[in-house]
C-alpha positions as CSV (number, residue, x, y, z in Angstrom):
1,M,0.0,0.0,0.0
2,T,1.6,3.2,-1.1
3,R,1.0,6.5,0.7
4,T,-0.3,9.5,-1.3
5,E,-0.7,13.2,-0.7
6,D,-4.4,12.8,0.0
7,D,-4.0,10.1,2.7
8,Y,-4.4,12.8,5.3
9,L,-8.2,12.9,4.4
10,I,-8.8,9.4,5.8
11,G,-10.7,9.8,9.1
12,E,-11.4,13.5,8.4
13,R,-14.8,15.2,8.1
14,I,-15.8,16.2,4.6
15,K,-18.6,18.3,3.2
16,V,-20.5,16.7,0.3
17,A,-22.5,18.8,-2.2
18,N,-26.3,18.1,-1.9
19,E,-25.9,16.6,1.6
20,K,-27.2,18.2,4.8
21,E,-24.6,16.7,7.2
22,P,-20.9,16.3,6.7
23,G,-19.5,12.8,6.4
24,V,-16.2,11.0,7.3
25,V,-13.7,9.7,4.7
26,T,-13.3,6.0,5.4
27,R,-10.9,4.9,2.6
28,I,-9.4,5.9,-0.7
29,D,-9.3,3.1,-3.4
30,Q,-6.8,4.3,-6.0
31,E,-7.0,1.2,-8.2
32,R,-10.8,1.8,-8.7
33,G,-10.6,5.5,-8.5
34,L,-13.1,5.9,-5.6
35,I,-13.2,7.7,-2.3
36,Y,-15.7,6.4,0.3
37,V,-17.6,8.7,2.7
38,L,-19.5,7.4,5.7
39,F,-22.6,9.3,6.8
40,K,-24.9,9.0,9.8
41,R,-26.8,5.7,10.2
42,F,-23.9,3.9,8.5
43,R,-24.7,4.9,5.0
44,E,-21.5,4.8,2.9
45,E,-21.3,6.5,-0.5
46,A,-18.5,6.2,-3.2
47,Y,-17.4,9.2,-5.2
48,P,-14.9,9.4,-8.1
49,Y,-11.4,10.1,-6.9
50,P,-9.8,12.6,-7.4
51,E,-12.4,14.2,-9.7
52,A,-14.8,14.8,-6.8
53,L,-12.2,16.8,-5.0
54,Y,-11.2,18.9,-8.0
55,Q,-14.9,19.7,-9.0
56,N,-15.7,20.7,-5.3
57,I,-18.2,17.9,-4.9
58,L,-16.2,17.0,-1.8
59,T,-14.8,19.8,0.4
60,P,-12.5,18.7,3.3
61,L,-13.2,20.3,6.7
62,V,-9.6,20.0,7.9
63,T,-8.3,22.4,10.5
64,K,-4.6,23.1,10.6
65,K,-3.0,21.8,13.8
């Protein structure tokens, strides 16, 4: 498993377009080109990676530490 520049997103909150509540990134599958976001009530959605980040469908809610 290789590390990428976007691995910091795993476990972070993320705002998704057309969703009321933010979700949490659970994993990034680079082979399939998907990023998985977990919402309340254990609903998990897959979004195209990295296109969803570039098109602002997914907006990370990361605070600098």
